[in-house]
Every structure is written in structure tokens, then in C-alpha cells.
C-alpha positions in Angstrom: 63.3 36.6 4.7 64.6 33.4 6.4 61.6 33.5 8.8 59.2 33.7 5.8 60.9 30.8 4.1 60.8 28.7 7.2 57.1 29.3 7.6 56.5 28.5 4.0 58.4 25.3 4.3 56.5 24.4 7.5 53.2 25.0 5.6 54.2 22.8 2.7 55.2 20.0 5.1 51.8 20.3 7.0 49.9 20.1 3.7 51.9 17.1 2.5 51.2 15.3 5.8 47.5 16.1 5.7 47.4 15.0 2.0 49.0 11.7 3.0 46.6 11.2 5.8 43.7 11.8 3.6 44.8 9.1 1.1 45.7 6.7 3.8 42.5 7.0 5.8 39.5 6.6 3.6 36.2 7.6 5.0 34.2 4.7 6.3 31.2 3.7 4.1 28.0 5.1 5.5 25.1 2.6 5.7 22.2 5.1 5.6 20.6 6.7 2.7 21.8 10.1 1.6 18.6 11.7 2.9 19.6 10.8 6.5 22.6 13.0 6.9 23.6 13.6 10.6 23.1 17.1 12.0 26.8 18.0 11.6 26.6 17.0 8.0 23.4 19.1 7.5 25.1 22.0 9.2 28.1 21.7 6.8 25.8 21.6 3.8 23.8 24.6 4.9 26.9 26.6 5.8 28.6 25.8 2.5 25.5 26.8 0.5 25.4 30.2 2.2 29.0 30.9 1.1 28.6 29.9 -2.5 28.2 32.3 -5.4 25.5 31.8 -8.0 28.0 30.5 -10.5 29.2 27.9 -8.0 25.7 26.9 -7.2 24.7 26.4 -10.8 27.7 24.3 -11.4 26.6 21.8 -8.7 23.5 21.1 -10.9 25.4 19.5 -13.7 27.1 16.1 -14.2 29.3 15.3 -17.2 31.2 12.2 -18.2 34.8 11.5 -17.0 36.1 8.6 -19.1 38.6 6.3 -17.3 41.9 5.9 -19.0 45.5 6.6 -17.9 46.0 10.3 -17.6 49.1 12.0 -16.3 47.9 14.8 -14.0 50.2 17.2 -15.9 49.1 16.0 -19.3 46.7 17.7 -21.8 43.9 15.1 -21.4 43.6 15.7 -17.6 44.1 19.4 -18.1 41.0 19.6 -20.2 38.9 17.7 -17.7 40.2 19.8 -14.8 39.6 23.0 -16.7 36.1 22.0 -17.5 35.5 21.2 -13.8 36.9 24.5 -12.6 35.4 26.7 -15.3 31.9 25.5 -14.7 32.2 24.7 -11.0 31.1 21.1 -11.5 30.0 19.2 -8.5 29.8 15.7 -9.9 31.0 13.4 -12.6 29.6 10.3 -14.3 32.4 7.7 -14.5 32.5 5.5 -17.6 34.8 3.9 -20.1 36.1 5.2 -23.4 34.4 4.1 -26.6 36.1 3.2 -29.8 34.3 2.1 -32.9 31.2 1.4 -30.9 32.9 -0.8 -28.3 33.8 0.1 -24.7 37.5 0.2 -24.0 37.7 -0.8 -20.4 40.5 0.1 -18.0 41.4 -1.0 -14.5 39.4 0.0 -11.4 42.7 1.3 -10.1 42.7 3.8 -12.9 39.2 4.8 -11.9 40.3 5.2 -8.3 43.3 7.3 -9.3 41.1 9.5 -11.4 38.5 10.1 -8.7 41.2 10.9 -6.2 42.9 13.4 -8.6 39.7 15.2 -9.4 38.8 15.4 -5.7 42.2 17.0 -5.0 41.6 19.6 -7.7 38.0 20.5 -6.6 37.3 23.2 -4.0 34.3 21.2 -2.8 33.8 17.4 -2.5 32.7 15.8 -5.7 30.0 13.2 -6.2 30.9 10.3 -8.6 28.2 8.2 -10.2 28.2 5.3 -12.7 25.9 2.9 -14.5 26.8 -0.3 -12.7 23.8 -2.3 -13.9 25.9 -5.5 -13.8 28.5 -4.5 -11.3 31.9 -2.9 -11.9 32.9 -5.1 -14.8 30.2 -3.4 -16.9 32.7 -0.5 -17.1 36.1 -1.9 -15.9 38.3 -5.0 -16.1 37.8 -5.9 -12.5 35.3 -6.2 -9.7 32.4 -8.6 -9.1 30.3 -9.2 -12.2 26.6 -9.9 -11.9 24.0 -11.0 -14.4 21.3 -8.7 -15.9 18.4 -7.8 -13.6 16.0 -10.2 -15.3 18.2 -13.1 -14.4 17.7 -12.2 -10.8 14.0 -12.0 -11.4 14.2 -15.6 -12.8 15.6 -16.8 -9.5 12.7 -15.4 -7.4 15.2 -14.6 -4.7 15.1 -11.1 -3.2 18.2 -11.8 -1.2 20.1 -11.9 -4.4 19.0 -8.4 -5.3 20.0 -7.3 -1.8 23.5 -8.8 -2.2 23.8 -7.4 -5.7 23.2 -3.9 -4.3 25.4 -4.3 -1.3 28.5 -5.8 -3.1 28.3 -3.3 -6.0 28.0 -0.3 -3.7 30.9 -1.5 -1.5 33.2 -2.1 -4.5 32.2 1.3 -6.0 33.0 3.1 -2.8 36.4 1.4 -2.8 37.3 3.2 -6.0 35.7 6.5 -5.1 32.3 6.1 -6.8 29.4 6.9 -4.5 26.2 6.7 -6.7 24.9 3.8 -8.8 22.3 4.8 -11.4 20.4 1.6 -10.6 18.1 -0.3 -9.9 15.9 -0.3 -13.0 12.4 0.0 -11.6 10.7 -0.4 -15.0 8.1 -3.2 -15.4 8.9 -4.8 -18.8 5.4 -5.6 -19.9 6.1 -5.0 -23.6 8.0 -7.9 -25.3 9.1 -5.5 -28.1 10.7 -3.1 -25.7 14.1 -2.3 -27.4 15.9 -0.7 -24.5 14.6 -2.1 -21.2 14.1 -5.8 -21.7 16.6 -7.8 -19.5 17.6 -4.6 -17.6 14.2 -4.9 -15.8 13.6 -7.6 -13.1 10.4 -8.8 -14.8 6.9 -8.0 -15.8 5.0 -8.4 -12.5 4.8 -5.2 -10.5 4.8 -6.9 -7.1 7.9 -9.0 -8.0 9.7 -6.0 -9.5 8.8 -3.9 -6.4 10.2 -6.5 -4.0 13.5 -6.8 -5.9 13.9 -3.1 -6.4 13.4 -2.5 -2.6 15.9 -5.2 -1.8 18.5 -3.7 -4.1 18.1 -0.3 -2.5 18.5 -1.7 1.0 21.6 -3.6 -0.1 23.1 -0.5 -1.7 22.7 1.4 1.5 24.2 -1.4 3.5 27.2 -1.2 1.1 27.6 2.5 1.8 26.3 3.8 -1.6 23.5 5.7 -3.2 20.9 4.1 -5.4 18.7 5.4 -8.2 15.3 4.1 -9.3 14.8 4.7 -13.0 13.2 5.5 -15.5 10.2 7.4 -14.0 7.3 7.2 -14.5 8.1 3.8 -16.1 9.8 2.8 -19.4 8.7 -0.8 -19.5 5.7 -0.6 -21.8 7.4 1.2 -24.7 8.5 0.1 -28.1 10.9 2.9 -28.8 14.5 3.5 -27.6 14.6 7.0 -26.0 18.2 7.3 -27.1 16.9 7.5 -30.7 13.4 9.1 -30.3 10.8 10.0 -27.8 9.2 7.0 -26.2 5.5 7.0 -25.5 3.6 5.4 -22.7 -0.1 5.1 -23.6 -1.3 3.6 -20.3 -4.2 5.1 -18.4 -3.7 6.7 -15.0 -5.3 3.6 -13.4 -2.9 1.3 -15.2 0.1 3.5 -14.3 -1.0 3.3 -10.6 -1.3 -0.4 -10.7 1.8 -1.3 -12.8 4.4 1.3 -13.7 4.3 3.4 -10.5 4.3 0.4 -8.0 8.1 -0.2 -8.0 8.8 3.5 -7.6 6.5 3.6 -4.6 8.4 0.6 -3.2 11.8 2.3 -3.9 10.7 5.5 -2.2 9.5 3.5 0.8 12.9 1.8 0.9 14.6 5.2 1.1 16.0 5.4 -2.4 18.3 8.3 -2.8 17.4 9.5 -6.2 14.9 9.0 -9.0 15.9 9.3 -12.7 13.3 10.9 -15.0 12.9 9.3 -18.4 12.4 11.0 -21.7 8.9 9.7 -21.9 5.6 11.0 -23.3 2.8 10.0 -21.0 -0.5 11.6 -22.3 -2.6 10.4 -19.4 -0.4 12.5 -17.1 0.9 15.3 -19.3 -1.3 16.3 -22.2 1.3 18.5 -23.9 2.9 16.4 -26.7 6.0 18.5 -26.5 6.6 17.9 -22.7 8.1 14.5 -21.9 8.5 13.7 -18.3 11.9 15.3 -18.2 10.5 18.7 -18.6 7.0 18.2 -17.2 6.3 19.8 -13.8 3.0 17.8 -13.7 5.1 14.5 -13.7 8.3 15.5 -11.9 6.9 17.9 -9.2 3.2 17.1 -9.1 3.4 13.3 -9.3 6.8 12.3 -8.1 7.5 14.8 -5.4 4.1 15.9 -4.2 1.9 12.9 -4.7 4.4 10.1 -4.1 6.3 12.1 -1.5 9.8 11.7 -2.9 12.2 14.3 -1.4 15.5 13.0 -2.6 17.6 14.0 -5.7 15.7 14.1 -9.0 18.1 13.4 -11.8 17.3 13.7 -15.5 18.2 10.9 -17.9 21.1 11.9 -20.2 20.2 15.2 -21.8 22.1 14.5 -25.0 19.7 11.7 -26.0 17.7 12.2 -29.2 14.5 11.5 -27.4 14.9 15.0 -25.8 17.1 17.0 -28.1 14.7 16.8 -31.0 12.2 18.8 -29.1 14.7 21.6 -28.7 16.3 21.4 -32.2 19.4 19.5 -31.5 22.5 19.9 -29.3 23.3 23.6 -30.0 24.3 25.8 -27.1 20.9 27.5 -27.1 18.9 24.3 -27.2 21.0 22.7 -24.4 20.4 25.8 -22.3 16.7 25.8 -22.9 16.5 22.1 -22.1 18.4 22.5 -18.8 16.2 25.4 -17.8 13.0 23.5 -18.6 14.2 20.4 -16.6 15.0 22.5 -13.6 11.7 24.3 -13.8 9.9 21.0 -13.9 11.6 19.9 -10.7 14.9 18.2 -11.6 17.8 18.7 -9.2 20.6 17.4 -11.4 21.0 17.8 -15.2 22.8 14.7 -16.5 25.1 14.9 -19.5 23.9 18.1 -21.3 24.5 18.1 -25.0 26.5 21.3 -24.7 27.8 22.1 -21.2 28.7 25.7 -21.9 25.3 26.4 -23.4 23.4 24.6 -20.6 25.4 26.2 -17.8 25.1 29.7 -19.2 21.5 29.2 -20.1 20.7 28.4 -16.4 22.7 31.4 -15.2 20.8 33.7 -17.6 17.5 32.2 -16.5 18.3 33.0 -12.9 19.5 36.5 -13.6 16.4 37.2 -15.7 14.1 35.9 -12.9 12.7 33.0 -15.0 14.3 30.6 -12.4 14.3 31.9 -8.8 17.6 31.6 -7.1 15.7 29.9 -4.2 14.8 27.1 -6.7 18.6 26.6 -7.4 19.3 26.7 -3.6 16.8 23.9 -3.0 18.5 21.6 -5.4 22.0 22.5 -4.3 21.1 21.8 -0.7 20.0 18.3 -1.6 23.2 17.6 -3.4 25.4 19.0 -0.6 23.5 17.0 2.0 24.0 13.9 -0.1 27.7 14.5 0.0 27.6 15.0 3.7 25.7 11.8 4.3 28.4 10.0 2.4 31.0 11.6 4.7 32.8 13.5 1.9 33.1 16.7 3.8 35.3 14.8 6.2 37.3 12.8 3.7 36.8 12.6 0.0 39.6 10.2 -1.0 40.1 6.5 -1.3 43.1 4.4 -0.4 44.7 3.1 -3.6 46.5 0.4 -1.7 43.2 -1.1 -0.6 41.5 -1.3 -4.0 42.6 -4.7 -5.2 41.7 -6.5 -1.9 38.3 -4.8 -1.8 37.2 -6.0 -5.3 36.0 -9.4 -6.4 36.4 -11.1 -3.1 36.0 -14.9 -3.5 32.8 -15.0 -1.4 31.2 -12.2 -3.5 32.2 -13.8 -6.8 30.6 -17.1 -5.5 27.4 -15.3 -4.7 27.2 -13.7 -8.2 27.9 -17.0 -9.9 25.2 -18.7 -7.8 22.7 -16.1 -9.0 23.5 -16.8 -12.6 23.4 -20.6 -12.0 19.9 -20.3 -10.4 18.6 -18.1 -13.2 19.1 -20.7 -16.0 15.6 -21.5 -17.3 14.7 -24.3 -19.7 11.8 -23.1 -21.7 11.4 -25.8 -24.3 13.0 -29.2 -24.8 12.2 -31.8 -27.5 11.6 -35.4 -26.5 14.4 -37.9 -27.4 13.8 -39.3 -30.9 14.4 -43.0 -31.5 16.9 -43.8 -34.2 15.5 -46.2 -36.9 16.9 -49.7 -36.9 18.6 -50.9 -40.1 16.2 -52.2 -42.8 16.1 -55.8 -43.9 17.7 -54.7 -47.2 20.9 -53.6 -45.4 23.7 -56.1 -45.7 24.8 -57.8 -42.4 28.3 -56.4 -42.9 27.2 -52.8 -43.1 24.6 -53.0 -40.3 25.6 -51.9 -36.8 26.0 -54.7 -34.4 24.0 -52.8 -31.7 21.4 -50.3 -32.8 22.3 -46.8 -31.4 20.2 -45.6 -28.4 17.6 -42.9 -28.6 19.1 -39.5 -29.5 19.1 -37.2 -26.5 20.4 -33.7 -27.2 21.0 -32.6 -23.5 23.1 -32.8 -21.6 26.0 -32.5 -24.1 28.5 -35.3 -23.8 32.1 -34.4 -22.7 34.9 -34.7 -25.2 38.1 -36.6 -24.8 41.7 -35.6 -25.3 44.9 -37.6 -26.0 48.2 -37.1 -24.4 50.2 -34.6 -26.5 53.0 -36.1 -28.5 54.7 -32.7 -29.1 55.4 -29.7 -27.0 53.1 -27.4 -28.9 50.4 -30.0 -29.8 47.1 -29.8 -27.9 46.5 -33.5 -27.9 42.9 -33.1 -29.1 41.1 -36.0 -30.6 38.8 -34.6 -33.3 35.9 -36.9 -32.8 33.2 -35.0 -30.8 31.5 -33.1 -33.5 30.1 -30.3 -31.4 29.5 -27.0 -33.2 29.0 -23.8 -31.2 27.7 -20.7 -33.0 28.0 -17.4 -31.3 25.5 -14.9 -32.8 26.4 -11.4 -31.8 26.2 -7.8 -33.0 30.0 -7.5 -33.3 32.5 -10.3 -33.3 35.1 -7.9 -31.7 33.0 -7.7 -28.5 33.4 -9.8 -25.4 30.3 -11.8 -26.2 30.9 -15.6 -26.2 34.5 -15.5 -25.0 33.9 -17.0 -21.6 31.4 -19.5 -23.1 34.0 -20.6 -25.6 36.6 -21.2 -22.9 34.1 -23.2 -20.8 33.0 -25.3 -23.8 36.6 -26.1 -24.8 37.5 -27.1 -21.2 34.9 -29.8 -21.7 35.1 -30.6 -25.4 38.6 -29.7 -26.6 37.8 -30.2 -30.3 34.5 -28.2 -30.3 34.3 -26.0 -33.4 33.3 -22.5 -32.3 32.3 -19.8 -34.9 31.6 -16.1 -34.1 29.0 -14.5 -36.4 27.9 -11.0 -36.8 25.8 -9.3 -39.5 28.8 -8.4 -41.6 30.2 -11.9 -41.5 26.9 -13.9 -41.8 26.5 -13.8 -45.6 30.1 -14.9 -46.0 30.1 -17.6 -43.4 26.6 -19.0 -44.2 27.7 -21.8 -46.6 30.5 -23.0 -44.3 28.2 -22.8 -41.2 25.4 -24.8 -42.8 27.9 -27.4 -44.0 29.4 -27.7 -40.6 25.9 -28.0 -39.1 25.0 -30.8 -41.5 28.0 -32.9 -40.2 27.8 -31.9 -36.6 26.2 -34.3 -34.0 25.1 -31.4 -31.8 24.8 -27.7 -32.2 24.7 -24.9 -29.7 23.4 -21.5 -31.0 24.2 -18.9 -28.4 22.3 -15.7 -29.3 23.5 -12.4 -27.8 20.6 -10.1 -28.3 20.8 -7.6 -25.5 19.5 -4.0 -24.9 22.0 -1.6 -26.5 21.5 2.2 -26.3 21.1 3.8 -29.7 20.9 0.6 -31.8 18.6 0.9 -34.7 15.6 -1.4 -34.5 15.3 -4.5 -36.6 11.8 -4.6 -38.2 11.6 -8.3 -39.0 12.5 -9.8 -35.6 11.8 -7.0 -33.1 14.4 -5.5 -30.9 16.7 -6.2 -29.1 17.3 -8.8 -31.8 19.6 -10.1 -34.4 20.3 -8.0 -37.4 18.9 -9.2 -40.7 21.9 -11.2 -41.9 22.5 -13.1 -38.6 18.7 -13.6 -38.3 18.5 -15.2 -41.7 21.3 -17.5 -40.9 19.8 -18.6 -37.6 16.5 -19.3 -39.4 18.3 -21.4 -42.1 20.1 -23.3 -39.4 16.9 -24.2 -37.6 15.2 -25.2 -40.8 18.1 -27.6 -41.5 19.0 -28.9 -38.0 16.5 -27.8 -35.4 16.3 -31.3 -33.8 20.0 -31.3 -32.9 20.3 -27.6 -32.0 19.8 -26.0 -28.6 19.4 -22.2 -28.8 20.7 -20.4 -25.7 19.2 -16.9 -25.3 22.1 -15.0 -23.7 19.9 -12.0 -23.4 16.5 -11.3 -24.9 14.2 -14.1 -23.7 11.5 -13.2 -26.2 13.7 -14.3 -29.0 11.9 -17.7 -29.5 8.7 -16.0 -30.5 10.4 -14.9 -33.7 11.9 -18.4 -34.5 9.1 -20.9 -34.0 11.2 -23.7 -35.4 13.3 -23.7 -32.2 12.9 -27.1 -30.4 15.3 -26.7 -27.5 15.4 -23.3 -25.8 17.4 -22.1 -22.8 17.4 -18.7 -21.2 20.1 -17.1 -19.1 18.6 -13.6 -19.4 22.1 -12.2 -19.5 25.3 -11.9 -21.4 27.6 -11.4 -18.4 30.5 -13.7 -17.9 28.9 -15.5 -15.0 25.9 -16.2 -17.2 28.1 -17.7 -19.9 29.7 -20.0 -17.3 26.2 -21.0 -16.0 25.1 -21.8 -19.6 28.0 -24.1 -20.1 27.4 -25.8 -16.8 23.8 -26.4 -17.6 24.5 -27.6 -21.2 26.8 -30.3 -19.9 24.5 -31.4 -17.1 26.5 -30.0 -14.2 23.6 -27.9 -12.8 19.8 -28.2 -13.3 17.7 -25.4 -14.7 16.2 -23.9 -11.5 15.0 -20.6 -13.1 11.4 -19.6 -13.9 10.2 -17.2 -16.5 9.7 -13.7 -14.9 8.0 -12.6 -18.1 5.5 -14.0 -20.6 6.7 -15.0 -24.0 3.6 -14.5 -26.2 2.4 -17.7 -27.8 5.2 -19.7 -26.2 5.1 -19.7 -22.4 3.5 -17.8 -19.5 5.2 -16.1 -16.7 5.7 -18.3 -13.7 4.6 -16.6 -10.4 7.2 -16.7 -7.7 7.2 -16.2 -3.9 9.8 -13.6 -3.0 11.0 -13.9 0.6 12.5 -10.7 1.9 16.2 -10.7 2.8 
């Protein structure tokens, strides 16, 4: 008995030491694509596959969300997540933030790292973790290097920025245990009314988008991560959000070859690890109106894998999106199972976010057992996923060092690169000429006439404010004399939109009046806003119209756009005070086409914090507008072609 107890104690001590070593020695980031696993990694993947049961193999084909929040490993929230992983033998998770009342509730990257480590500990096989880091880690967490939207990088004409974006984001993601970025967006945004791509794309020119997509992929590999080109075969020329309904691409095959497919070819040539299939109807490729690309073997297997020669991981877009679920009758267990089976039959390797995991998992199992899906087809996809894990070194060490997280994120040199990208993206689209102020008439009495006629009115740059020394401990010392009004038009005043811009403005004009406006508040605030505009010397209207999944379209102004109440208030503002108003598009650059009264128009192409800081610097004359339009604004301004040097 004593001998057995000693052996058991020795075993426990050995396991504790090994566990500590695993956490203290994170695997070095690999700099090659997942397709280039070394022979030892390939051997591990093949050996592991041979040992797996059918149930275990099917589980590797599904990815579900793991929402980052504090969870005690012994608590009920983590229990549910762990039970789901173990019941369905899941091989991967998508990492995201919780959502409350339509807003992301962000936690720390440290919480994400702790969660990925804990899930790795409780999984028999190494897990793959993925995320949508379209603007870096701050898109999901409070921390990390934040980047502007892709179109802002397109406005710089600098492929090295795309490379650095990919490299830094991949490196920071690996530091918190996330291996796979569902990015870059390889769509060519040729449709100004596109409600869901818009600034998520680099631009409208296939060659420019191709160069930036390729650079991002190479950067992601240099940072040790996996990259995903999306949304195949191209979501840029659509006017429907596939989160709400099926999107349709009516391009001819010749047009697809010339425009939509070009960036995907470039991504494949750059060694992209995965391609995401969009919920897109493309009649010139797939004649069946009930077979979007997600479940079309013609598109997924025939075009992507056979014709374009892509041999990496094919991942579906989220399977709970209305664009797909309507075909199968909703998110019932039966429909989720049918959708998953059809996606795998079409050529997908990974089924992302099924509407009903139990139904999808068991639907695939039954399809294999009935012979509808050959087990060899399952093996083919599982082999790709296991080899990707091996290429990342996860079979050697799947953990990250929690003590190293803070020093790995938002390093000053990386933050400076991201800020420079946003600065260089600022684009001045329209500026009114200074207007002379009329001299006093002869009828004006000498006593009331100004001694020196005021100079010509020049809206930009905005003048700095002034502050007095505070007389009391809790007095700001602001002299209310600058008369600058800043209006933040957003979809929800509770969001982060405009917060950084407000701080930057108040640093320069302490008495600036800043008002946040959304559709609910617009009718209530309209009289006060218009009255304040009448007395203000200068007005900044910062408009946050950005692509938002699932947002209902706005018929009168296009989408992404302002809702009807905020749109009406902006139109009234321009009618009353266009000459002294500068509109800053903190997102959708096409906005000006719907408000022809705009006389001064600036685009940042992004609502990220770095873009808000850049907007303030430009407005106050601290930086020039170096950016160029990477898209055409119909009736307003053409795209400006740019030379894109390779990094």
C-alpha cells in the first residue's frame, strides 16, 4: 500500500512539473504557413488520425464560439463550455467577446490567454483558436495594437503597412493563444451600396487589393499565425448583408476572373492557410438558386480547389447566418445537420458556428454511417486540420506564458506603426474656398463698425482653444470663447464611437461642445443641436457609419449609413450651416453621395481609435491629408490609382 501511495505521489509530482514547464515555455511562433508542416509534424498528424474514432474525427470539423469573460475553472460557465468540447470532441474554438444589448463587452487579453490555456488543458488533442481580428486585438479585447479598417490601408497605397498589420496582429494573437485570424478580406468593394463589406475591403481595384492581401498573408506568417482570405468567391459587388439574407453576385464568369477572383489567386500564391466561403449566390458559376457557394461543389471543390489549386483549409462562413439558414428552414437540429452535411459534401473542411451544434454533429455522423458522406472524405479534412496544428507546433506545446502577455502586446514601436497608418490614410475629398467677410456698410455707425475688418473665413485648420489658470481645485480653468461644436453621429451613443475623438478635441479646445447623437436621441436633440450650430463658429460632424453585421438597411441613404432620425438631423444641419461644417466620415466614404450639401469632407475610412486621433490631428493642422481615394464615390470623386511597392 505504501509503495502504491509513493508511486502515485511521484506521478502527481511529475505531472505538476510537466504542467509548469508547459506554461513556462511557450512554443516558438512558426513563420511558415500551416501547409508547410515539417515531416515530424506530418507524421504526428497522420499517426493521430489513424487512432481517432469516427466521433472524434467529426468533432474536429466544427468550430463554435468561446466568449471571453472571467470564468472560474470549477464554475458552471466554464463547466458548460468544457462539457460541450468533450461531448462533441471539438477541435477548435472561435474566440470573441460577450454581447449585451447589441454591444460587445470586452475583457482583457489576459482573460483570453487564461481561457485558451484552460481549454487546452482539458482537451485530449491540441485545440486551434481563431478570431476575427480585422482591426487587431482591440476589436475584441481591451488591449493590444489597434489598426484602422482595411480601406484606410488601401488609402495609403503602402503594401508594407498591410504586411506589418498582418505580422503584428499574428504575433500578438499567438501571445494569447490564438493561432488563426479570419482575415484578410479579399473582397473587391466595387459596389458603393455594399452594406457589409465597405471599409472592410482594401479598395475597389483588383490589382491593389491583390497586392495588399498578399502582403498581409506574408506578414501573418512572419508573425507565426494563420491567415484566411474571405469571402470566396467575392462579396464586394453585393447589396445585401448575408447575415440577413442571401447575397447575390450577378457578375459574368469573365468579370469574376478579372475582378473578384484576382485577390484570391494572389492570396493562394502567397500561401494563405485557409479560404472562407461566403453565403453567396453566383448564377454564372452555380445555376441552382438554392445552392449558395457554401454548399456548392461547383464553387468550393471545382473552382477553388481544382481550378485555382487551393489545398489548404476551406472554412464556411458562420452557419447560423440568415443567408444560409433560410434555405434549410431555420436553425432547427435537423436543418443544422443538413446544412453541415451539404457544406462538407461541397468541399468544406471546417463548419463554422452551426446554428445547432448537436444537430449538426449528429447529422454528419449519420451521413457517414449511412454512406452519404464517405469516411475518407472526413479523413481528408481532419488531416488538414491536424497538419495545421502541427505546423503551429501545438503537438509539442499548446500553452502560452501568462507572464509574457502584457509585454508582448501593444509594444510602443508597433503602436507607432499603427498610428502612422491611420495618419497617412486621412483623405481630403472636398474643401470649400475661404469666403471673404463683407466689410461694414456706409450706413453702419462708426461706433459699431469694427476697427479692422475680419480676415477671410477659413474653416480648416481649426484654431486651438485657450485655457485660464484654475482658481479653484475642482475648476477646469476653461475660457468659454472658442465656439467649436462637435457632433458625433453614431448608431448607439453607448458605444466607443467618438470617445477618443472627444478626448483629442478637448485637449486642443477645452471648451468645445461635444454632443453624441443616435437615432433615438436625434428627434429630441434636434432643436438644441440646430440652435448650437447657429451660434457656433465652426462645426465638426463626425459620422460613424460602419459595416455592422445584421443591421437592417436604411432605404433613404444606403447602407452602411445613418438611420432615418440621425440622417434627417445631419441634412438639416448642412442646410443651415454647411459653409462652417466639416464632415468627417469615420467609416463609410460613400456617405457624401447622399448629402450633396457637404462642402468640406474628410475620410478616415475607419472608426478605430487610431483613426480618431488622426482625424483630430488633421483637423487642427498637425498633419497633412496624405491619403488617396481607393474607391470611386459616384458623382463626387474618382478612385486615385496608386503604385504599391512590395514590402
